[in-house]
mmJSON file of the N, C-alpha and C atoms, coordinates in Angstrom:
{"data_MODEL":{"atom_site":{
"group_PDB":["ATOM","ATOM","ATOM","ATOM","ATOM","ATOM","ATOM","ATOM","ATOM","ATOM","ATOM","ATOM","ATOM","ATOM","ATOM","ATOM","ATOM","ATOM","ATOM","ATOM","ATOM","ATOM","ATOM","ATOM","ATOM","ATOM","ATOM","ATOM","ATOM","ATOM","ATOM","ATOM","ATOM","ATOM","ATOM","ATOM","ATOM","ATOM","ATOM","ATOM","ATOM","ATOM","ATOM","ATOM","ATOM","ATOM","ATOM","ATOM","ATOM","ATOM","ATOM","ATOM","ATOM","ATOM","ATOM","ATOM","ATOM","ATOM","ATOM","ATOM","ATOM","ATOM","ATOM","ATOM","ATOM","ATOM","ATOM","ATOM","ATOM","ATOM","ATOM","ATOM","ATOM","ATOM","ATOM","ATOM","ATOM","ATOM","ATOM","ATOM","ATOM","ATOM","ATOM","ATOM","ATOM","ATOM","ATOM","ATOM","ATOM","ATOM","ATOM","ATOM","ATOM","ATOM","ATOM","ATOM","ATOM","ATOM","ATOM","ATOM","ATOM","ATOM","ATOM","ATOM","ATOM","ATOM","ATOM","ATOM","ATOM","ATOM","ATOM","ATOM","ATOM","ATOM","ATOM","ATOM","ATOM","ATOM","ATOM","ATOM","ATOM","ATOM","ATOM","ATOM","ATOM","ATOM","ATOM","ATOM","ATOM","ATOM","ATOM","ATOM","ATOM","ATOM","ATOM","ATOM","ATOM","ATOM","ATOM","ATOM","ATOM","ATOM","ATOM","ATOM","ATOM","ATOM","ATOM","ATOM","ATOM","ATOM","ATOM","ATOM","ATOM","ATOM","ATOM","ATOM","ATOM","ATOM","ATOM","ATOM","ATOM","ATOM","ATOM","ATOM","ATOM","ATOM","ATOM","ATOM","ATOM","ATOM","ATOM","ATOM","ATOM","ATOM"],
"id":[1,2,3,4,5,6,7,8,9,10,11,12,13,14,15,16,17,18,19,20,21,22,23,24,25,26,27,28,29,30,31,32,33,34,35,36,37,38,39,40,41,42,43,44,45,46,47,48,49,50,51,52,53,54,55,56,57,58,59,60,61,62,63,64,65,66,67,68,69,70,71,72,73,74,75,76,77,78,79,80,81,82,83,84,85,86,87,88,89,90,91,92,93,94,95,96,97,98,99,100,101,102,103,104,105,106,107,108,109,110,111,112,113,114,115,116,117,118,119,120,121,122,123,124,125,126,127,128,129,130,131,132,133,134,135,136,137,138,139,140,141,142,143,144,145,146,147,148,149,150,151,152,153,154,155,156,157,158,159,160,161,162,163,164,165,166,167,168,169,170,171,172,173,174],
"type_symbol":["N","C","C","N","C","C","N","C","C","N","C","C","N","C","C","N","C","C","N","C","C","N","C","C","N","C","C","N","C","C","N","C","C","N","C","C","N","C","C","N","C","C","N","C","C","N","C","C","N","C","C","N","C","C","N","C","C","N","C","C","N","C","C","N","C","C","N","C","C","N","C","C","N","C","C","N","C","C","N","C","C","N","C","C","N","C","C","N","C","C","N","C","C","N","C","C","N","C","C","N","C","C","N","C","C","N","C","C","N","C","C","N","C","C","N","C","C","N","C","C","N","C","C","N","C","C","N","C","C","N","C","C","N","C","C","N","C","C","N","C","C","N","C","C","N","C","C","N","C","C","N","C","C","N","C","C","N","C","C","N","C","C","N","C","C","N","C","C","N","C","C","N","C","C"],
"label_atom_id":["N","CA","C","N","CA","C","N","CA","C","N","CA","C","N","CA","C","N","CA","C","N","CA","C","N","CA","C","N","CA","C","N","CA","C","N","CA","C","N","CA","C","N","CA","C","N","CA","C","N","CA","C","N","CA","C","N","CA","C","N","CA","C","N","CA","C","N","CA","C","N","CA","C","N","CA","C","N","CA","C","N","CA","C","N","CA","C","N","CA","C","N","CA","C","N","CA","C","N","CA","C","N","CA","C","N","CA","C","N","CA","C","N","CA","C","N","CA","C","N","CA","C","N","CA","C","N","CA","C","N","CA","C","N","CA","C","N","CA","C","N","CA","C","N","CA","C","N","CA","C","N","CA","C","N","CA","C","N","CA","C","N","CA","C","N","CA","C","N","CA","C","N","CA","C","N","CA","C","N","CA","C","N","CA","C","N","CA","C","N","CA","C","N","CA","C","N","CA","C","N","CA","C"],
"label_alt_id":[null,null,null,null,null,null,null,null,null,null,null,null,null,null,null,null,null,null,null,null,null,null,null,null,null,null,null,null,null,null,null,null,null,null,null,null,null,null,null,null,null,null,null,null,null,null,null,null,null,null,null,null,null,null,null,null,null,null,null,null,null,null,null,null,null,null,null,null,null,null,null,null,null,null,null,null,null,null,null,null,null,null,null,null,null,null,null,null,null,null,null,null,null,null,null,null,null,null,null,null,null,null,null,null,null,null,null,null,null,null,null,null,null,null,null,null,null,null,null,null,null,null,null,null,null,null,null,null,null,null,null,null,null,null,null,null,null,null,null,null,null,null,null,null,null,null,null,null,null,null,null,null,null,null,null,null,null,null,null,null,null,null,null,null,null,null,null,null,null,null,null,null,null,null],
"label_comp_id":["MET","MET","MET","LEU","LEU","LEU","ALA","ALA","ALA","TRP","TRP","TRP","LEU","LEU","LEU","LYS","LYS","LYS","GLU","GLU","GLU","TYR","TYR","TYR","HIS","HIS","HIS","THR","THR","THR","GLU","GLU","GLU","MET","MET","MET","LEU","LEU","LEU","ILE","ILE","ILE","TRP","TRP","TRP","THR","THR","THR","GLY","GLY","GLY","LYS","LYS","LYS","GLU","GLU","GLU","LYS","LYS","LYS","PHE","PHE","PHE","THR","THR","THR","HIS","HIS","HIS","ALA","ALA","ALA","GLU","GLU","GLU","HIS","HIS","HIS","ASP","ASP","ASP","GLU","GLU","GLU","ILE","ILE","ILE","VAL","VAL","VAL","ASP","ASP","ASP","ARG","ARG","ARG","LEU","LEU","LEU","GLU","GLU","GLU","ALA","ALA","ALA","ASN","ASN","ASN","ASP","ASP","ASP","ILE","ILE","ILE","ASP","ASP","ASP","GLY","GLY","GLY","SER","SER","SER","GLU","GLU","GLU","MET","MET","MET","ALA","ALA","ALA","LEU","LEU","LEU","LEU","LEU","LEU","LYS","LYS","LYS","HIS","HIS","HIS","LEU","LEU","LEU","GLU","GLU","GLU","ARG","ARG","ARG","SER","SER","SER","ARG","ARG","ARG","ALA","ALA","ALA","LEU","LEU","LEU","TYR","TYR","TYR","ALA","ALA","ALA","LYS","LYS","LYS"],
"label_asym_id":["A","A","A","A","A","A","A","A","A","A","A","A","A","A","A","A","A","A","A","A","A","A","A","A","A","A","A","A","A","A","A","A","A","A","A","A","A","A","A","A","A","A","A","A","A","A","A","A","A","A","A","A","A","A","A","A","A","A","A","A","A","A","A","A","A","A","A","A","A","A","A","A","A","A","A","A","A","A","A","A","A","A","A","A","A","A","A","A","A","A","A","A","A","A","A","A","A","A","A","A","A","A","A","A","A","A","A","A","A","A","A","A","A","A","A","A","A","A","A","A","A","A","A","A","A","A","A","A","A","A","A","A","A","A","A","A","A","A","A","A","A","A","A","A","A","A","A","A","A","A","A","A","A","A","A","A","A","A","A","A","A","A","A","A","A","A","A","A","A","A","A","A","A","A"],
"label_entity_id":["1","1","1","1","1","1","1","1","1","1","1","1","1","1","1","1","1","1","1","1","1","1","1","1","1","1","1","1","1","1","1","1","1","1","1","1","1","1","1","1","1","1","1","1","1","1","1","1","1","1","1","1","1","1","1","1","1","1","1","1","1","1","1","1","1","1","1","1","1","1","1","1","1","1","1","1","1","1","1","1","1","1","1","1","1","1","1","1","1","1","1","1","1","1","1","1","1","1","1","1","1","1","1","1","1","1","1","1","1","1","1","1","1","1","1","1","1","1","1","1","1","1","1","1","1","1","1","1","1","1","1","1","1","1","1","1","1","1","1","1","1","1","1","1","1","1","1","1","1","1","1","1","1","1","1","1","1","1","1","1","1","1","1","1","1","1","1","1","1","1","1","1","1","1"],
"label_seq_id":[1,1,1,2,2,2,3,3,3,4,4,4,5,5,5,6,6,6,7,7,7,8,8,8,9,9,9,10,10,10,11,11,11,12,12,12,13,13,13,14,14,14,15,15,15,16,16,16,17,17,17,18,18,18,19,19,19,20,20,20,21,21,21,22,22,22,23,23,23,24,24,24,25,25,25,26,26,26,27,27,27,28,28,28,29,29,29,30,30,30,31,31,31,32,32,32,33,33,33,34,34,34,35,35,35,36,36,36,37,37,37,38,38,38,39,39,39,40,40,40,41,41,41,42,42,42,43,43,43,44,44,44,45,45,45,46,46,46,47,47,47,48,48,48,49,49,49,50,50,50,51,51,51,52,52,52,53,53,53,54,54,54,55,55,55,56,56,56,57,57,57,58,58,58],
"pdbx_PDB_ins_code":[null,null,null,null,null,null,null,null,null,null,null,null,null,null,null,null,null,null,null,null,null,null,null,null,null,null,null,null,null,null,null,null,null,null,null,null,null,null,null,null,null,null,null,null,null,null,null,null,null,null,null,null,null,null,null,null,null,null,null,null,null,null,null,null,null,null,null,null,null,null,null,null,null,null,null,null,null,null,null,null,null,null,null,null,null,null,null,null,null,null,null,null,null,null,null,null,null,null,null,null,null,null,null,null,null,null,null,null,null,null,null,null,null,null,null,null,null,null,null,null,null,null,null,null,null,null,null,null,null,null,null,null,null,null,null,null,null,null,null,null,null,null,null,null,null,null,null,null,null,null,null,null,null,null,null,null,null,null,null,null,null,null,null,null,null,null,null,null,null,null,null,null,null,null],
"Cartn_x":[0.797,-0.207,0.98,2.042,2.582,3.565,3.9,4.469,3.716,2.482,0.872,0.958,0.774,0.759,1.845,3.341,4.388,4.368,3.397,4.008,2.957,1.658,0.079,0.092,0.183,-0.151,0.845,2.334,2.926,2.792,1.618,1.633,0.836,0.188,-0.776,0.353,1.6,2.475,3.573,3.578,4.566,5.624,6.713,8.008,8.39,7.821,9.118,9.85,10.422,10.934,10.79,9.21,8.829,8.058,8.5,7.137,7.514,8.359,8.682,7.614,7.044,6.316,4.705,4.803,3.506,3.079,4.156,4.024,3.506,4.092,4.003,2.672,1.767,0.519,-0.544,0.024,-1.166,-0.995,-0.043,0.263,-0.133,-0.675,-1.595,-2.617,-3.422,-4.609,-5.287,-4.358,-4.48,-4.419,-3.336,-3.546,-4.898,-5.453,-6.396,-7.835,-7.727,-9.054,-8.675,-7.509,-8.054,-8.241,-7.625,-8.595,-9.638,-10.339,-11.681,-11.734,-11.052,-10.842,-11.517,-12.682,-13.338,-12.792,-13.317,-12.813,-11.503,-10.528,-8.675,-8.796,-9.444,-9.084,-9.16,-10.928,-11.108,-10.296,-9.691,-8.733,-7.356,-6.874,-5.664,-6.112,-7.228,-7.082,-7.531,-8.001,-8.363,-7.112,-6.143,-4.887,-3.707,-3.769,-3.359,-3.891,-5.107,-5.858,-5.261,-5.33,-4.983,-3.557,-2.888,-1.357,-0.672,-1.577,-1.542,-2.006,-3.256,-4.069,-2.804,-2.632,-1.623,-0.656,-0.242,1.017,-0.008,-1.353,-1.934,-3.014,-2.562,-3.717,-3.214,-1.947,-1.445,-1.575],
"Cartn_y":[-1.316,0.172,1.613,1.071,2.33,3.182,1.551,2.109,2.397,2.26,2.79,3.99,4.412,5.908,6.626,6.261,6.766,7.054,5.763,6.449,7.093,7.096,7.625,9.011,9.01,9.977,10.556,10.853,11.299,12.854,13.369,14.554,14.27,12.719,12.207,11.545,10.908,10.745,11.547,11.12,11.903,11.033,10.527,10.16,10.194,9.86,9.406,8.314,7.707,6.675,5.417,5.483,4.398,3.711,3.736,2.986,1.579,1.148,-0.544,-1.326,-0.119,0.0,-0.268,0.781,0.876,0.033,-0.951,-2.43,-3.206,-3.289,-4.289,-4.488,-3.126,-2.957,-3.168,-3.018,-3.387,-4.948,-5.476,-7.175,-7.736,-7.477,-7.858,-7.405,-6.242,-6.175,-7.615,-7.608,-8.258,-9.814,-10.314,-11.841,-11.707,-11.01,-10.824,-11.115,-10.108,-10.359,-11.889,-12.153,-13.649,-14.964,-14.534,-15.742,-15.092,-14.325,-14.192,-13.702,-13.059,-12.202,-10.984,-11.001,-9.53,-8.641,-9.374,-8.17,-7.915,-8.905,-7.953,-7.636,-7.546,-6.81,-5.517,-5.252,-4.114,-3.408,-4.116,-3.199,-2.885,-3.682,-3.339,-2.114,-2.288,-1.389,0.099,-0.319,1.242,1.883,0.511,1.299,1.871,1.119,1.589,3.268,3.758,4.481,5.974,5.607,6.596,6.722,6.127,5.919,7.273,6.753,7.44,8.824,8.818,10.426,11.244,10.887,12.481,12.643,12.025,12.509,13.701,13.118,13.995,15.377,15.146,16.158,17.235,17.328,18.829,19.669],
"Cartn_z":[-0.238,-0.04,0.286,0.959,1.094,-0.454,-1.265,-2.599,-3.685,-3.572,-4.574,-4.012,-2.749,-2.26,-2.568,-2.915,-3.108,-4.488,-4.978,-6.728,-7.43,-6.888,-7.585,-5.773,-4.618,-4.223,-3.186,-3.616,-2.889,-1.896,-1.867,-1.085,0.294,0.303,1.601,2.072,1.773,2.436,3.73,4.726,5.776,6.343,5.837,6.009,7.111,8.212,9.551,10.109,8.999,9.545,9.908,10.269,10.542,9.748,8.875,7.258,7.932,8.385,8.787,9.549,10.685,11.534,10.988,9.756,9.534,8.747,8.169,7.605,8.245,9.642,10.387,11.027,11.138,11.698,10.098,9.216,7.894,8.374,8.258,8.197,9.58,10.684,11.536,11.196,10.549,9.789,8.94,8.078,7.108,7.555,8.087,9.064,9.976,10.49,11.92,10.83,9.347,8.308,7.655,7.754,6.907,7.482,9.064,10.135,10.336,9.543,10.35,11.871,12.341,13.256,13.59,13.45,13.923,14.146,15.449,17.087,16.654,16.385,16.416,15.436,13.852,12.952,13.042,14.207,14.325,15.119,16.306,17.033,16.656,15.72,14.804,13.823,13.147,12.391,13.057,14.372,14.872,15.859,16.072,16.639,16.384,14.541,13.515,13.165,12.849,12.678,13.848,14.847,16.031,15.979,15.825,15.901,14.725,13.747,12.668,12.045,12.839,12.855,13.46,14.426,14.832,13.588,12.856,11.789,10.676,10.846,9.751,10.076,11.75,12.325,12.425,11.883,11.656,11.114],
"occupancy":[1.0,1.0,1.0,1.0,1.0,1.0,1.0,1.0,1.0,1.0,1.0,1.0,1.0,1.0,1.0,1.0,1.0,1.0,1.0,1.0,1.0,1.0,1.0,1.0,1.0,1.0,1.0,1.0,1.0,1.0,1.0,1.0,1.0,1.0,1.0,1.0,1.0,1.0,1.0,1.0,1.0,1.0,1.0,1.0,1.0,1.0,1.0,1.0,1.0,1.0,1.0,1.0,1.0,1.0,1.0,1.0,1.0,1.0,1.0,1.0,1.0,1.0,1.0,1.0,1.0,1.0,1.0,1.0,1.0,1.0,1.0,1.0,1.0,1.0,1.0,1.0,1.0,1.0,1.0,1.0,1.0,1.0,1.0,1.0,1.0,1.0,1.0,1.0,1.0,1.0,1.0,1.0,1.0,1.0,1.0,1.0,1.0,1.0,1.0,1.0,1.0,1.0,1.0,1.0,1.0,1.0,1.0,1.0,1.0,1.0,1.0,1.0,1.0,1.0,1.0,1.0,1.0,1.0,1.0,1.0,1.0,1.0,1.0,1.0,1.0,1.0,1.0,1.0,1.0,1.0,1.0,1.0,1.0,1.0,1.0,1.0,1.0,1.0,1.0,1.0,1.0,1.0,1.0,1.0,1.0,1.0,1.0,1.0,1.0,1.0,1.0,1.0,1.0,1.0,1.0,1.0,1.0,1.0,1.0,1.0,1.0,1.0,1.0,1.0,1.0,1.0,1.0,1.0,1.0,1.0,1.0,1.0,1.0,1.0],
"B_iso_or_equiv":[0.0,0.0,0.0,0.0,0.0,0.0,0.0,0.0,0.0,0.0,0.0,0.0,0.0,0.0,0.0,0.0,0.0,0.0,0.0,0.0,0.0,0.0,0.0,0.0,0.0,0.0,0.0,0.0,0.0,0.0,0.0,0.0,0.0,0.0,0.0,0.0,0.0,0.0,0.0,0.0,0.0,0.0,0.0,0.0,0.0,0.0,0.0,0.0,0.0,0.0,0.0,0.0,0.0,0.0,0.0,0.0,0.0,0.0,0.0,0.0,0.0,0.0,0.0,0.0,0.0,0.0,0.0,0.0,0.0,0.0,0.0,0.0,0.0,0.0,0.0,0.0,0.0,0.0,0.0,0.0,0.0,0.0,0.0,0.0,0.0,0.0,0.0,0.0,0.0,0.0,0.0,0.0,0.0,0.0,0.0,0.0,0.0,0.0,0.0,0.0,0.0,0.0,0.0,0.0,0.0,0.0,0.0,0.0,0.0,0.0,0.0,0.0,0.0,0.0,0.0,0.0,0.0,0.0,0.0,0.0,0.0,0.0,0.0,0.0,0.0,0.0,0.0,0.0,0.0,0.0,0.0,0.0,0.0,0.0,0.0,0.0,0.0,0.0,0.0,0.0,0.0,0.0,0.0,0.0,0.0,0.0,0.0,0.0,0.0,0.0,0.0,0.0,0.0,0.0,0.0,0.0,0.0,0.0,0.0,0.0,0.0,0.0,0.0,0.0,0.0,0.0,0.0,0.0,0.0,0.0,0.0,0.0,0.0,0.0],
"pdbx_formal_charge":[null,null,null,null,null,null,null,null,null,null,null,null,null,null,null,null,null,null,null,null,null,null,null,null,null,null,null,null,null,null,null,null,null,null,null,null,null,null,null,null,null,null,null,null,null,null,null,null,null,null,null,null,null,null,null,null,null,null,null,null,null,null,null,null,null,null,null,null,null,null,null,null,null,null,null,null,null,null,null,null,null,null,null,null,null,null,null,null,null,null,null,null,null,null,null,null,null,null,null,null,null,null,null,null,null,null,null,null,null,null,null,null,null,null,null,null,null,null,null,null,null,null,null,null,null,null,null,null,null,null,null,null,null,null,null,null,null,null,null,null,null,null,null,null,null,null,null,null,null,null,null,null,null,null,null,null,null,null,null,null,null,null,null,null,null,null,null,null,null,null,null,null,null,null],
"auth_seq_id":[1,1,1,2,2,2,3,3,3,4,4,4,5,5,5,6,6,6,7,7,7,8,8,8,9,9,9,10,10,10,11,11,11,12,12,12,13,13,13,14,14,14,15,15,15,16,16,16,17,17,17,18,18,18,19,19,19,20,20,20,21,21,21,22,22,22,23,23,23,24,24,24,25,25,25,26,26,26,27,27,27,28,28,28,29,29,29,30,30,30,31,31,31,32,32,32,33,33,33,34,34,34,35,35,35,36,36,36,37,37,37,38,38,38,39,39,39,40,40,40,41,41,41,42,42,42,43,43,43,44,44,44,45,45,45,46,46,46,47,47,47,48,48,48,49,49,49,50,50,50,51,51,51,52,52,52,53,53,53,54,54,54,55,55,55,56,56,56,57,57,57,58,58,58],
"auth_comp_id":["MET","MET","MET","LEU","LEU","LEU","ALA","ALA","ALA","TRP","TRP","TRP","LEU","LEU","LEU","LYS","LYS","LYS","GLU","GLU","GLU","TYR","TYR","TYR","HIS","HIS","HIS","THR","THR","THR","GLU","GLU","GLU","MET","MET","MET","LEU","LEU","LEU","ILE","ILE","ILE","TRP","TRP","TRP","THR","THR","THR","GLY","GLY","GLY","LYS","LYS","LYS","GLU","GLU","GLU","LYS","LYS","LYS","PHE","PHE","PHE","THR","THR","THR","HIS","HIS","HIS","ALA","ALA","ALA","GLU","GLU","GLU","HIS","HIS","HIS","ASP","ASP","ASP","GLU","GLU","GLU","ILE","ILE","ILE","VAL","VAL","VAL","ASP","ASP","ASP","ARG","ARG","ARG","LEU","LEU","LEU","GLU","GLU","GLU","ALA","ALA","ALA","ASN","ASN","ASN","ASP","ASP","ASP","ILE","ILE","ILE","ASP","ASP","ASP","GLY","GLY","GLY","SER","SER","SER","GLU","GLU","GLU","MET","MET","MET","ALA","ALA","ALA","LEU","LEU","LEU","LEU","LEU","LEU","LYS","LYS","LYS","HIS","HIS","HIS","LEU","LEU","LEU","GLU","GLU","GLU","ARG","ARG","ARG","SER","SER","SER","ARG","ARG","ARG","ALA","ALA","ALA","LEU","LEU","LEU","TYR","TYR","TYR","ALA","ALA","ALA","LYS","LYS","LYS"],
"auth_asym_id":["A","A","A","A","A","A","A","A","A","A","A","A","A","A","A","A","A","A","A","A","A","A","A","A","A","A","A","A","A","A","A","A","A","A","A","A","A","A","A","A","A","A","A","A","A","A","A","A","A","A","A","A","A","A","A","A","A","A","A","A","A","A","A","A","A","A","A","A","A","A","A","A","A","A","A","A","A","A","A","A","A","A","A","A","A","A","A","A","A","A","A","A","A","A","A","A","A","A","A","A","A","A","A","A","A","A","A","A","A","A","A","A","A","A","A","A","A","A","A","A","A","A","A","A","A","A","A","A","A","A","A","A","A","A","A","A","A","A","A","A","A","A","A","A","A","A","A","A","A","A","A","A","A","A","A","A","A","A","A","A","A","A","A","A","A","A","A","A","A","A","A","A","A","A"],
"auth_atom_id":["N","CA","C","N","CA","C","N","CA","C","N","CA","C","N","CA","C","N","CA","C","N","CA","C","N","CA","C","N","CA","C","N","CA","C","N","CA","C","N","CA","C","N","CA","C","N","CA","C","N","CA","C","N","CA","C","N","CA","C","N","CA","C","N","CA","C","N","CA","C","N","CA","C","N","CA","C","N","CA","C","N","CA","C","N","CA","C","N","CA","C","N","CA","C","N","CA","C","N","CA","C","N","CA","C","N","CA","C","N","CA","C","N","CA","C","N","CA","C","N","CA","C","N","CA","C","N","CA","C","N","CA","C","N","CA","C","N","CA","C","N","CA","C","N","CA","C","N","CA","C","N","CA","C","N","CA","C","N","CA","C","N","CA","C","N","CA","C","N","CA","C","N","CA","C","N","CA","C","N","CA","C","N","CA","C","N","CA","C","N","CA","C","N","CA","C","N","CA","C","N","CA","C"],
"pdbx_PDB_model_num":[1,1,1,1,1,1,1,1,1,1,1,1,1,1,1,1,1,1,1,1,1,1,1,1,1,1,1,1,1,1,1,1,1,1,1,1,1,1,1,1,1,1,1,1,1,1,1,1,1,1,1,1,1,1,1,1,1,1,1,1,1,1,1,1,1,1,1,1,1,1,1,1,1,1,1,1,1,1,1,1,1,1,1,1,1,1,1,1,1,1,1,1,1,1,1,1,1,1,1,1,1,1,1,1,1,1,1,1,1,1,1,1,1,1,1,1,1,1,1,1,1,1,1,1,1,1,1,1,1,1,1,1,1,1,1,1,1,1,1,1,1,1,1,1,1,1,1,1,1,1,1,1,1,1,1,1,1,1,1,1,1,1,1,1,1,1,1,1,1,1,1,1,1,1]
}}}
């Protein structure tokens, strides 16, 4: 997803040096969705959005 954003929507990205952490969060969300863990995927998604929201709230 970050590669797609970098290619087409660079202005939306804020590079903080924590891209590997973001990838890990996305992997967790996808893994939980694949496992049909609805509550876990919701929790992982909310955690990711809350953390990243601070970057874009400025």
